[in-house]
LONUGU-58900 format. One line per 3 residues: number of its first residue (from 1); for each residue x, y, z of N, C-alpha, C. Coordinates in pm, 1 decimal, decimal comma. Layout:
NUM	X:Y:Z:X:Y:Z:X:Y:Z | ... .
This chain:
1	3899,6:1114,6:-6434,4:3989,8:1068,6:-6542,1:4039,3:927,3:-6505,6 | 4043,6:845,7:-6601,5:4086,1:707,2:-6584,5:4237,5:699,5:-6587,2 | 4289,8:595,2:-6532,8:4436,0:575,7:-6521,6:4491,9:520,6:-6646,7 .
4	4416,4:474,9:-6739,5:4467,9:405,1:-6856,2:4588,5:467,5:-6931,8 | 4606,0:600,0:-6935,8:4718,4:645,5:-7018,8:4852,8:606,6:-6970,3 | 4875,5:574,8:-6847,3:5008,3:551,7:-6798,5:5052,5:410,1:-6811,7 .
7	4961,9:313,5:-6802,2:4991,7:173,6:-6815,2:5131,7:136,0:-6763,8 | 5205,4:64,7:-6843,6:5334,8:9,1:-6795,6:5452,2:102,5:-6817,5 | 5443,8:196,1:-6905,3:5564,6:278,5:-6935,6:5608,9:353,6:-6809,4 .
10	5516,4:427,8:-6744,3:5559,9:503,4:-6625,8:5601,3:408,1:-6512,0 | 5525,2:298,9:-6495,4:5559,7:210,0:-6389,3:5693,7:147,5:-6407,8 | 5728,5:119,6:-6532,4:5862,9:61,9:-6560,7:5970,1:162,6:-6521,1 .
13	5947,6:290,5:-6557,1:6044,5:394,3:-6518,9:6058,7:401,5:-6366,8 | 5945,1:399,4:-6293,7:5951,7:409,7:-6152,1:6023,2:287,8:-6092,7 | 5992,8:171,5:-6140,6:6054,1:49,9:-6091,8:6201,3:47,9:-6115,1 .
16	6248,3:110,1:-6216,0:6391,7:111,7:-6243,4:6460,7:221,6:-6157,5 | 6387,3:294,3:-6080,3:6445,7:387,4:-5991,8:6492,8:517,5:-6053,6 | 6451,7:546,1:-6176,9:6496,7:668,5:-6243,0:6403,4:782,2:-6224,0 .
19	6297,2:761,3:-6162,5:6197,6:866,5:-6140,6:6214,5:927,7:-6000,8 | 6210,1:1050,4:-5986,9:6186,5:1129,0:-5869,4:6256,0:1070,6:-5744,6 | 6385,5:1067,7:-5740,7:6447,7:1036,1:-5613,2:6414,3:1154,5:-5522,0 .
22	6385,3:1126,9:-5401,5:6341,3:1230,9:-5308,5:6191,4:1239,7:-5297,1 | 6121,8:1159,3:-5371,7:5970,9:1159,8:-5368,5:5928,0:1109,7:-5231,8 | 6010,5:1034,2:-5160,6:5971,3:978,8:-5034,5:5924,3:1086,2:-4938,3 .
25	5972,2:1205,7:-4949,2:5921,7:1316,0:-4866,0:5774,7:1337,5:-4886,5 | 5729,8:1327,3:-5011,5:5586,0:1350,2:-5044,4:5504,8:1220,9:-5031,5 | 5571,6:1109,9:-5012,6:5499,3:984,3:-5021,4:5391,0:963,2:-4916,8 .
28	5390,1:1045,3:-4813,5:5289,9:1036,9:-4710,6:5157,5:1089,7:-4765,0 | 5163,7:1171,2:-4867,1:5041,0:1223,2:-4926,2:4974,9:1113,3:-5006,3 | 4846,2:1103,4:-5002,0:4776,9:1003,1:-5081,6:4694,2:1064,1:-5190,0 .
31	4699,0:1194,8:-5211,9:4628,0:1264,8:-5317,1:4708,5:1382,1:-5363,1 | 4740,2:1380,8:-5493,0:4828,4:1483,0:-5552,2:4736,5:1592,2:-5618,3 | 4610,5:1597,4:-5592,0:4522,9:1696,4:-5656,5:4563,5:1839,2:-5627,0 .
34	4601,1:1869,8:-5501,8:4642,6:2000,1:-5463,3:4773,5:2039,2:-5535,2 | 4866,1:1947,9:-5538,2:4991,0:1977,4:-5610,5:4966,5:1997,8:-5756,3 | 4879,4:1914,0:-5815,8:4847,3:1926,9:-5960,5:4782,2:2066,8:-5986,9 .
37	4695,0:2112,1:-5898,3:4632,0:2244,6:-5911,8:4736,8:2354,0:-5892,5 | 4832,2:2334,5:-5797,2:4934,0:2434,2:-5781,3:5028,1:2438,7:-5908,2 | 5053,6:2324,6:-5965,3:5132,5:2319,8:-6091,5:5066,3:2399,8:-6198,9 .
40	4935,2:2379,6:-6213,2:4860,5:2447,2:-6318,4:4870,4:2600,1:-6300,3 | 4846,3:2643,7:-6174,8:4854,5:2789,7:-6144,0:4995,7:2843,8:-6168,2 | 5094,5:2771,9:-6127,7:5234,3:2815,4:-6141,2:5272,2:2826,0:-6287,1 .
43	5236,1:2725,8:-6366,6:5265,0:2726,7:-6511,4:5197,1:2842,8:-6577,9 | 5068,6:2863,4:-6547,1:4992,2:2973,1:-6612,0:5046,9:3104,5:-6561,5 | 5089,7:3112,3:-6435,5:5149,1:3233,6:-6378,2:5278,1:3275,0:-6446,4 .
46	5347,8:3176,2:-6508,2:5467,4:3203,6:-6580,9:5435,9:3237,4:-6728,1 | 5307,7:3248,6:-6763,7:5267,5:3283,3:-6900,0:5286,9:3168,4:-6997,2 | 5292,4:3045,7:-6947,2:5310,5:2931,5:-7032,8:5181,1:2855,2:-7051,5 .
49	5172,2:2785,0:-7156,5:5052,2:2703,2:-7189,7:5077,7:2559,7:-7143,5 | 4968,4:2484,6:-7128,4:4976,0:2342,2:-7098,1:4922,6:2260,3:-7215,5 | 4998,2:2158,9:-7255,5:4950,4:2066,1:-7356,6:4912,1:1940,5:-7281,7 .
52	4786,3:1905,7:-7284,9:4736,9:1789,3:-7212,3:4776,1:1662,4:-7289,4 | 4878,7:1596,6:-7239,9:4929,3:1475,7:-7307,0:5023,9:1401,9:-7216,8 | 5028,9:1271,0:-7236,7:5120,2:1184,1:-7165,7:5242,2:1147,1:-7252,4 .
55	5361,3:1161,8:-7196,1:5483,7:1126,4:-7268,4:5519,1:984,5:-7227,9 | 5515,7:893,3:-7322,2:5543,7:754,2:-7294,8:5696,0:726,5:-7293,1 | 5728,6:608,4:-7246,3:5869,0:568,2:-7230,1:5938,7:554,9:-7371,6 .
58	5860,7:535,7:-7477,8:5918,6:521,8:-7607,7:5980,2:651,3:-7660,8 | 5946,1:761,2:-7604,5:6000,5:891,9:-7650,9:6131,9:917,7:-7573,6 | 6229,4:964,7:-7646,4:6361,9:999,1:-7582,4:6331,9:1106,0:-7480,7 .
61	6374,7:1072,6:-7356,1:6347,2:1171,9:-7249,3:6453,8:1164,0:-7140,5 | 6456,7:1270,7:-7063,1:6545,1:1280,5:-6945,5:6454,1:1308,8:-6822,9 | 6473,5:1230,2:-6718,4:6393,4:1248,3:-6601,2:6456,8:1350,8:-6505,6 .
64	6369,9:1430,8:-6443,2:6409,5:1531,1:-6346,3:6435,6:1461,2:-6209,7 | 6541,7:1494,2:-6146,3:6570,9:1438,9:-6014,5:6537,7:1542,8:-5911,7 | 6445,9:1511,0:-5822,3:6396,9:1606,3:-5722,5:6498,3:1635,7:-5609,0 .
67	6602,0:1546,2:-5597,5:6702,5:1567,1:-5493,0:6645,0:1592,5:-5355,5 | 6539,6:1520,7:-5318,8:6481,9:1535,9:-5189,5:6398,1:1658,7:-5163,6 | 6381,8:1742,5:-5267,8:6304,9:1862,9:-5254,3:6168,3:1846,8:-5318,6 .
70	6066,4:1836,9:-5239,2:5930,7:1816,8:-5291,8:5876,2:1934,2:-5372,8 | 5938,2:2049,0:-5360,2:5896,1:2168,2:-5437,9:5979,3:2188,8:-5562,3 | 6069,3:2097,7:-5592,7:6160,2:2120,0:-5709,5:6090,5:2115,2:-5842,2 .
73	5961,0:2071,1:-5849,2:5889,4:2077,8:-5972,1:5878,4:2224,0:-6019,1 | 5880,9:2320,1:-5922,8:5879,6:2461,5:-5955,9:6008,1:2499,3:-6032,0 | 6121,4:2448,0:-5987,8:6245,7:2469,4:-6057,7:6238,8:2410,6:-6202,6 .
76	6172,8:2296,7:-6209,3:6154,7:2230,9:-6345,3:6075,7:2326,3:-6437,4 | 5969,2:2383,0:-6385,1:5888,3:2472,6:-6469,8:5968,6:2600,1:-6507,2 | 6045,5:2653,8:-6411,2:6124,5:2771,6:-6439,8:6234,7:2738,1:-6544,0 .
79	6292,1:2618,4:-6538,2:6390,1:2572,5:-6638,9:6328,7:2562,2:-6776,1 | 6205,1:2512,0:-6781,4:6131,9:2504,6:-6910,7:6116,6:2642,7:-6967,8 | 6076,6:2737,5:-6884,1:6058,0:2873,0:-6934,0:6189,9:2933,1:-6980,3 .
82	6296,7:2915,5:-6902,8:6423,5:2974,9:-6938,3:6486,9:2910,1:-7059,2 | 6445,1:2785,0:-7093,4:6494,7:2720,9:-7212,4:6420,3:2769,9:-7341,1 | 6323,0:2851,6:-7321,2:6251,2:2908,1:-7439,0:6124,0:2832,5:-7470,6 .
85	6089,2:2730,8:-7388,9:5963,7:2654,7:-7416,2:5845,6:2744,3:-7381,8 | 5744,2:2743,7:-7473,5:5625,6:2820,1:-7445,2:5514,6:2734,4:-7381,6 | 5541,5:2603,5:-7368,1:5439,2:2514,4:-7312,6:5506,0:2400,2:-7236,4 .
88	5428,8:2334,9:-7156,3:5464,1:2212,2:-7091,8:5355,8:2107,1:-7119,1 | 5398,7:1985,2:-7135,1:5300,9:1878,2:-7138,8:5258,7:1848,1:-6993,7 | 5137,4:1808,9:-6975,5:5088,2:1779,6:-6842,0:4988,8:1669,7:-6850,7 .
91	5007,0:1570,5:-6760,7:4918,5:1456,0:-6752,2:4902,2:1418,9:-6601,5 | 4787,6:1371,6:-6573,5:4765,4:1320,1:-6437,1:4674,3:1197,0:-6446,4 | 4683,9:1118,0:-6342,2:4594,3:1000,3:-6335,0:4524,5:996,1:-6195,7 .
94	4397,0:973,8:-6203,6:4313,3:959,1:-6085,2:4252,1:817,3:-6094,4 | 4241,3:756,5:-5978,5:4188,2:620,7:-5970,4:4037,6:621,3:-5981,4 | 3988,3:539,5:-6071,1:3845,7:523,9:-6094,6:3794,8:390,2:-6040,5 .
97	3676,4:385,6:-5985,9:3621,3:261,9:-5934,0:3624,8:149,7:-6039,7 | 3593,2:182,9:-6165,4:3597,5:77,9:-6266,9:3735,8:20,0:-6288,0 | 3839,6:103,7:-6271,2:3973,9:59,1:-6283,4:4005,8:-44,5:-6177,0 .
100	3963,6:-13,8:-6053,8:3988,5:-106,1:-5942,2:3909,4:-232,9:-5962,1 | 3782,6:-222,9:-5998,0:3698,9:-343,6:-6016,9:3759,1:-432,3:-6128,0 | 3805,6:-371,4:-6235,1:3868,2:-445,1:-6343,2:3987,8:-518,8:-6295,3 .
103	4073,4:-449,0:-6216,8:4194,9:-511,4:-6164,3:4161,2:-626,6:-6067,8 | 4067,8:-601,3:-5980,2:4031,6:-712,9:-5887,8:3981,8:-833,2:-5962,3 | 3893,3:-813,5:-6058,7:3843,7:-923,5:-6137,7:3955,5:-993,3:-6216,2 .
106	4041,2:-914,8:-6273,2:4153,5:-973,9:-6352,4:4240,7:-1055,9:-6264,6 | 4273,8:-1008,4:-6147,4:4359,6:-1079,1:-6057,0:4287,8:-1207,8:-5997,7 | 4159,9:-1190,5:-5968,2:4086,1:-1303,9:-5914,1:4074,8:-1416,8:-6011,7 .
109	4068,1:-1389,0:-6138,5:4057,5:-1487,0:-6244,5:4186,8:-1534,5:-6308,2 | 4295,8:-1473,5:-6264,6:4428,1:-1507,4:-6321,4:4473,5:-1641,7:-6269,9 | 4537,9:-1720,1:-6352,4:4579,4:-1856,0:-6307,9:4689,5:-1854,1:-6203,9 .
112	4765,2:-1750,1:-6188,3:4879,4:-1754,3:-6095,5:4867,9:-1651,6:-5980,1 | 4756,8:-1580,8:-5972,8:4742,6:-1479,1:-5867,9:4713,0:-1545,2:-5737,2 | 4745,0:-1473,0:-5627,9:4707,7:-1521,0:-5498,1:4612,0:-1428,3:-5430,8 .
115	4553,5:-1469,8:-5320,6:4452,4:-1391,2:-5254,3:4511,7:-1261,2:-5199,0 | 4638,1:-1258,4:-5163,3:4699,6:-1135,0:-5109,9:4697,7:-1024,4:-5218,3 | 4725,8:-1064,5:-5340,1:4723,6:-970,6:-5453,8:4583,1:-915,2:-5474,0 .
118	4484,1:-1004,2:-5467,6:4344,2:-961,3:-5480,8:4306,0:-863,7:-5371,1 | 4343,4:-896,7:-5248,7:4312,1:-811,3:-5135,4:4387,9:-676,8:-5146,1 | 4507,1:-675,1:-5192,2:4575,6:-551,0:-5212,9:4505,3:-464,9:-5319,8 .
121	4453,4:-524,4:-5426,3:4375,4:-457,2:-5524,2:4243,1:-398,5:-5465,2 | 4183,8:-478,7:-5382,1:4057,3:-429,6:-5312,0:4089,3:-310,2:-5226,7 | 4206,7:-314,8:-5159,7:4245,5:-209,7:-5068,6:4254,5:-73,4:-5142,4 .
124	4281,8:-78,6:-5273,7:4293,3:42,9:-5353,6:4162,8:120,1:-5366,1 | 4051,1:54,9:-5331,6:3922,0:127,2:-5340,1:3919,5:246,4:-5249,4 | 4002,5:250,9:-5148,9:4006,1:366,8:-5057,4:4061,2:490,5:-5124,2 .
127	4121,9:469,6:-5242,0:4185,7:583,2:-5316,3:4106,3:625,6:-5443,1 | 3991,7:575,5:-5457,6:3903,5:611,8:-5571,8:3881,2:760,1:-5571,3 | 3903,1:828,4:-5687,3:3880,4:968,7:-5696,9:4005,9:1051,7:-5662,7 .
130	4108,4:989,6:-5613,7:4228,3:1066,6:-5577,6:4332,1:1061,8:-5692,4 | 4405,6:1167,6:-5703,0:4509,7:1178,7:-5801,9:4638,7:1111,0:-5746,4 | 4689,1:1013,6:-5822,7:4805,5:941,0:-5776,4:4931,4:962,9:-5858,7 .
133	4919,3:1031,2:-5973,6:5030,5:1046,6:-6066,4:5017,4:1182,2:-6142,4 | 5128,7:1254,0:-6151,2:5134,8:1378,3:-6226,7:5263,5:1376,4:-6307,0 | 5256,9:1411,9:-6434,1:5371,7:1421,5:-6521,1:5377,8:1557,0:-6589,3 .
136	5490,1:1621,8:-6580,7:5517,2:1747,5:-6654,5:5630,1:1718,6:-6751,0 | 5627,4:1786,8:-6862,1:5734,6:1773,1:-6960,1:5746,9:1890,5:-7048,3 | 5868,9:1912,2:-7100,9:5887,2:2016,7:-7200,7:5994,2:1967,1:-7300,7 .
139	5974,8:2010,2:-7426,9:6074,6:1971,1:-7530,8:6191,1:2068,0:-7533,9 | 6306,6:2009,6:-7559,6:6426,2:2094,9:-7584,3:6525,1:2021,3:-7671,4 | 6554,2:2072,9:-7788,0:6654,7:2019,7:-7881,3:6633,7:1867,2:-7905,4 .
142	6508,8:1831,3:-7930,4:6477,2:1693,6:-7971,5:6463,5:1594,1:-7854,6 | 6471,8:1642,5:-7735,2:6454,2:1559,5:-7619,4:6345,0:1615,8:-7529,9 | 6267,5:1524,4:-7468,7:6165,1:1568,9:-7373,3:6221,5:1554,7:-7233,9 .
145	6206,7:1662,4:-7155,5:6249,5:1660,4:-7017,8:6123,3:1638,8:-6936,3 | 6126,7:1543,6:-6843,6:6012,5:1504,1:-6769,7:6033,8:1515,1:-6616,4 | 5924,7:1549,0:-6550,1:5917,9:1548,8:-6403,0:5790,8:1471,6:-6369,5 .
148	5806,3:1364,2:-6290,0:5696,1:1280,8:-6248,3:5686,9:1270,1:-6101,7 | 5562,5:1282,4:-6054,4:5532,4:1255,9:-5912,8:5427,4:1144,4:-5902,4 | 5446,6:1058,8:-5799,6:5345,5:954,6:-5779,6:5334,4:924,3:-5631,6 .
151	5220,9:868,5:-5594,9:5199,8:829,5:-5457,1:5238,0:682,8:-5445,8 | 5252,2:636,3:-5319,8:5282,4:495,5:-5295,8:5169,6:406,8:-5343,8 | 5043,3:447,6:-5323,8:4929,5:362,5:-5365,1:4926,2:349,5:-5516,9 .
154	4962,7:460,4:-5583,6:4961,7:455,1:-5735,1:5070,7:359,7:-5782,1 | 5185,2:362,8:-5723,1:5290,8:269,3:-5756,4:5249,7:122,9:-5732,7 | 5177,3:102,3:-5622,9:5122,2:-32,9:-5598,2:5019,1:-73,0:-5702,1 .
157	4936,7:21,8:-5737,4:4837,7:-5,7:-5844,7:4907,1:-44,8:-5974,3 | 5008,4:29,4:-6011,3:5082,9:0,3:-6133,5:5150,8:-136,6:-6125,5 | 5204,5:-170,4:-6011,0:5269,6:-303,9:-5995,2:5165,5:-412,6:-6011,8 .
160	5049,5:-400,7:-5952,0:4941,1:-497,5:-5967,7:4889,2:-503,7:-6110,2 | 4875,2:-391,9:-6172,4:4830,8:-384,2:-6310,7:4931,8:-457,2:-6407,5 | 5057,8:-427,6:-6382,8:5161,1:-499,3:-6458,9:5156,6:-648,6:-6437,5 .
163	5134,0:-687,3:-6313,3:5125,5:-829,2:-6281,2:5002,6:-892,2:-6352,2 | 4889,7:-823,8:-6350,7:4771,0:-873,6:-6418,4:4792,9:-885,0:-6568,3 | 4863,6:-790,6:-6626,7:4895,0:-795,1:-6770,9:4989,1:-908,0:-6801,7 .
166	5082,4:-935,2:-6706,0:5178,1:-1047,2:-6733,8:5106,9:-1183,7:-6731,8 | 4992,9:-1191,7:-6663,1:4918,5:-1315,4:-6661,4:4858,3:-1347,4:-6798,9 | 4858,8:-1253,9:-6883,0:4804,8:-1273,3:-7020,5:4677,0:-1206,7:-7039,3 .
169	4637,6:-1196,6:-7168,5:4517,8:-1125,1:-7208,1:4387,8:-1202,7:-7185,3 | 4402,8:-1333,6:-7163,4:4284,2:-1419,7:-7145,1:4269,6:-1446,5:-7000,0 | 4147,0:-1413,1:-6945,9:4125,8:-1440,5:-6803,8:4090,5:-1591,6:-6787,6 .
172	4124,3:-1644,8:-6674,4:4108,2:-1782,8:-6647,2:3993,3:-1800,7:-6548,2 | 3897,0:-1883,2:-6588,4:3790,0:-1917,5:-6498,4:3784,9:-2068,4:-6486,1 | 3786,1:-2116,9:-6364,3:3785,3:-2258,6:-6338,2:3656,5:-2320,1:-6391,5 .
175	3667,5:-2427,1:-6465,6:3551,6:-2502,9:-6515,0:3518,2:-2604,1:-6410,6 | 3393,2:-2638,8:-6398,9:3353,9:-2738,3:-6301,4:3428,7:-2869,4:-6321,2 | 3458,1:-2905,7:-6445,1:3531,6:-3027,7:-6476,1:3674,8:-3019,4:-6421,6 .
178	3733,5:-2899,4:-6421,6:3870,5:-2876,6:-6373,9:3875,1:-2895,9:-6222,6 | 3768,0:-2870,8:-6153,9:3770,4:-2875,4:-6007,7:3755,7:-3021,4:-5959,9 | 3716,7:-3112,9:-6042,5:3702,3:-3254,1:-6001,3:3827,1:-3329,4:-6001,6 .
């Protein structure tokens, strides 16, 4: 699965510090695939359905605070069930080689990027195929309640992606005349 659904909305939330305080306990993990699979089994074990979709920042939402407990996503699922919700939204993002290559090219050709940013983007190739972000959500009285988990490398990827987008939609390639 490609990372494209999360773009800047989730990274903006993370950068504002409103996502998952206490995630640092899990930050040593570099792949959330096992946790994602555990979430799926736990949700289905509670007789609930999963709606595969990403909830963007534009939707009125409240973020779940993990309070330093890496297993509190289970409490989140149980709260969804006790609120009468019959389903949870679920989304995850795994890093794809094409995503990394696109980011490296975009940063390499950006007018204001530096070599350190390009190297950091290349470093992300070590995480190709790994899950770096998981989002759960449930609706209640017109508001979506969200629980998001992310790895440190995914947060770095989002920061670099945001930076590349800030450079503009047009990539910059030096013309031979410009170099003279």
